[in-house]
C-alpha positions, 0 to 999 in steps of 0.5 A: 259638394251638394251635386257631387254627393249623390253622384258619389253615392251612386258610384258606391252603390254600383260598385257594391252591386257589381261585386260578388255578394253571395247569400251568407250561408254557413257551408254546413247549412246548405246540405243540398249544395254542399255535402257534409264531407265537402264541408269538412274539407272546406273547413280545413281550408278555412272556408266557413261560408258560401260567400267565402267559397265564392270569393276564394274560388272565383279565379282559377289560380285561387281555386288551385290553392284552395284545392290544395288547402282543402283536398278537394279536386279541382272540378269538384271545387269549381262545381261548388263555386258555381253553386254559390254563384247563383246565390248572388241573385236576390231571392235565390236561396240554396233551394232555388239555386239547386232547382235552377241547376237541375233546370240547366242553369249553372251560373249567373252568367248563364241565367242572363240568357234564359227565356223566363217562360221556358225557364219557369217551365223547366223549373216546374218539370225539374221540381215535379221529378225531384221535389226540391221546393215547396213553392215554385217561383212565378214567371215574374220572379224568374224574369226579375232574377234574369234581369238581375243576372244581366246587371251583375258582373261575372265573377268566375274565371275559368 
């Protein structure tokens, strides 16, 4: 039993780490990611948090049902789900998620293939134009985000 307990704990941690764990924001609290009009429609569909939106919108068939419940069009709903996907990375809040998007990274799966130095530069350039964040992430932080993205399973199904 003593030898199997650490093994079981490791398995539980790996299962938890690979699941969709978006940062837990109320959809109304991320105005740069989700507009007030979209928030109202999401509330109609019983979506209160970014985590719920990612969980209920990750699969194409579930998005169709959610689109019907909310009145949001499919492509718009997919875009909102993609925005929530980036929130699965530790240290990426709604502000950095938007900065990543403006720099050309739409999903965790895309993030895993990026060059840290080039991405940090793209984020710097995007922020100079749009003024999205007060503090830019360092190359070291961007590298950590990319490494974490490599460890996460893709959750969005088209």
